[in-house]
N, C-alpha and C positions, 0 to 999 in steps of 0.2 A: 721841729717835729719830734714827737716822742719815738724813742727806739722801742721795737717790740721786745718784750721780756723773754730772753733766751736763757737766762741763768737758771741754775738748779736750786730749788728751795729746799732747805734742810732745817729741821728743828734741832736746836741746841748745838753746843760745840764743846770739845774737850781736848786739851785744856784751853782756857781762855787765852786769847792772843796776848803777847807781851807788850806790843806797842799799838795802842788804839787811838785813832783820831776821832774825836767827838765833834760833830757839827750841829750847831743850833741855828736853824733857818728862821729868820724873822722877816717881817714886812718891809723893814728899812735896812737891816743889817744881817749878814751871815757871819756868825762868830764860830771859831773853832779852836780846839785845844788838844794837844798831844799828851797822852798819859806820861807823867813824870815832869811835865812843864808846869809853870805857875801863871804865866801871862797869856791870856787868849789873844788870838789875832782875829782880824775882821775885815770885811769889805762890804760895800753897799749892795743892796738887793733892789727892791722896787718892782713896780708893775710890769716891767719889761724883762725881768729875770726869769728865763726858762731853766729847766734842769740842765740842759746842755751848757748854757752860759754859766750856771753856777759851778759845774764841774770844771769848765775851762778856767774860770777865775781862780778857783781854789788851787788847781794844779799849777797855775802860773805864779801863785803867791805863797804856797806852802814852804818853799825854800828848802832848808836843811832838815826839816822834820821828816823822818822816815817812819812808816807805819805798816803794820801787818793786817789791820782790819779797820773798818770805819763804822761808827754809829751815827745815825742821822735823826735829829728831832725835827719832825715835819709838822707844819701848821695846818693840819687837816686830818681827816679820817684815814686810818691806816689798816690794811688787812695783811694776809699772809704774803701777798705778792707786791707789797708796797702801798703807795698812796691809793686810796679809793675815791677821792674827790679832789678836784682842782682847788688850789688855795685862792682865797678871795683877793689877796693883795700882792700876788706875784703874777708872772706870765703863765702861759698854758703849757701842757705837755708832760705834766708830772705823773699822771696815771699811765701805767704801763712802761714807764722809763726803766731801762736796765742799768741801775746804778753800779752793780758789781762789774759789768762789762766796761762801763765808762771809767771807773776808777782802777780796774784791774786787780781787785782784791775782794775778799768777802765783806759784805755790808749787811748791817741790821738797821731797820727803820722802825720808828715808833712815833706816836703822836708827841709833839713837843712838850705839852703839859705833863704827859705821863713820864717823859724822860726827866723833867724837872722834879716831879714827885719822887721818882726813884732815887734821885740824888739827895733829896731832902729827908728821906725816911730815917727815923731813929727808933722805931719800935711802936707797938700798940696799933691803934686804928687811927690813921692820919688821912685827912682830906687836904688835897692841894688845890688852890685856886690861883690861876694865872691871870693877872690884870694887864691886858695889853690892848691890841686892836679890838678883840672880843673878850670872851671869858673862857679860859682853858680850865680843865678840871680832871682830877683823877683821885681814886681812893686806893689806899694800901692798908691791908689788915693782915697781920701775921705773915708777911712776906708774899702776899698775893696782891698783884697789881691789877686794878680795874680801871681802864680809861673810861671817862664819863663825858657827857655833853650837857652839863648843867646850864650852859648858856642858852639852851633851847627851852628852859622852863618859862612858862607864861608869867608875865609881870602884871601889866594892865594896859588897857587901851590899845590892844593889838601888839604890844611890844613884848619882847622876851628879855630874859635876864642879861643876855649879852649886850642888848641895846642900852641897858642902864649902866652896867658896870664896866663896859668897854670904853674905847676912846670917844665914841659919839656921845655916850652918856655923860662922860666927864666934861666934854665941850659944852653940852647943852645945859647941864645942871649947875656947873661951876664946882670948884673944889670942895667947898663946905658941904653942900647938899649931896655931892657924889660920895664924899667920905662917909657921911651918915648912912647912905644907901648901902655902901660896902659893909659897914659895921653891923647894920641891921640884918643883912643877908647872911654874913658869916655866923652870927649868933644863932639864927634860925637853922642854918645848915648843920651846925655843930650838934644841935639837939636832934635834928632829923636823922642824921647818920650815926648818932651815938658815938661821936668822935672823942678820942683822947686829946687830939690836937688838930689844929688847922694851920697850914703853912701858906702864906700869901707870897706869890712870886710874880714875875712879869715886870715889864718896864715901868708900870705905874704903881708898883708896890711901895716905892719910896715915898709916895704922897700920903700914905696912911699913917696916922699918928695915934698915940694912946691906945695901943692894942689891948683888948681884954685878956684875962688869964687864959692860957691854953692856945692862944693865937700868936703866931710869930711871923716875922718877915724872913723870907729866904734870901740867901746871898747870891752873888753873881756867878759863882762857880758850881751851883747845884746842878744845872743842866749838864755840864760836862762830867761831873761825878756820876750822874745818872747814865750818861753815855758809856762810861767805863764799866759801870755795874751791869749794863745791859747784856754783856757777854757771859754773865753768870745767871741769867734768867731763863727758866724753862719756858717752853711753848712760844718762843720767838723764832721766826723763820730766818735762816741765814741765806742771803742771796749770794750764790757763788758763781763767779765767772768761769764758764767752761774752758776758757783758754788759760786759766790760772791753775794753781794747785787745788786739789780737792779740799772742800771744807771738812773739818774734823768730824768724826762720827759722834752720834748722840750719846749723852750721858745724863744721869739724874742730876737735878739741880735743886738748891734750897729754895730759890725764888720761882714764882709762877706768874704768868700773864693770862688773864681770862677776859 
């Protein structure tokens, strides 16, 4: 059962925490990395994993890693108070769950594709596409981060883009036709969004070959880099546990989330 959200939401933090634990929640694995470390740790997720089970598993396995704050990349819609929709490939109870109280420290939550985009950004106007169970997406332009839902764009025959470029599309089309659908789509989106670059990430990004100019493949650490950068982004709510120390006061930041 989800815990009612009792934490205090605050925008921004100053200074950024010294030790941040970044958590990337996926349909089959939960991966996490502490700032300053180089090798992520992981444990299995799946359709029975609730937020309570996720917290319990992480706390039992985090071992010697000590942290001051947590960033979470969540596979679904996220608002000021955390998840706005239940994930399709995990258990229930994520909407309204008090992560700050459960972990006993300040927490920031963002859509998982947006967190990967944040870690991939290197200037200009960049579109991020996450190829996994579905299609994650986010746009960054001049340090302004805009989470998107491009997977909901209509394709044909009642299907949306997520049905074609996600895991179901790969399974139905086969690798060759699926790769071509991905390349056709990214080429169109690059023109539509007037992008300087597109970064392809997610579990199935490794299947894409012969990328056109301006399109690159993200690496496995970008989600965690995004989690560390998240504490320098303006307009992101910090969930603070009333039983822990107060979240730092607001300050101006270079980055913005809209």
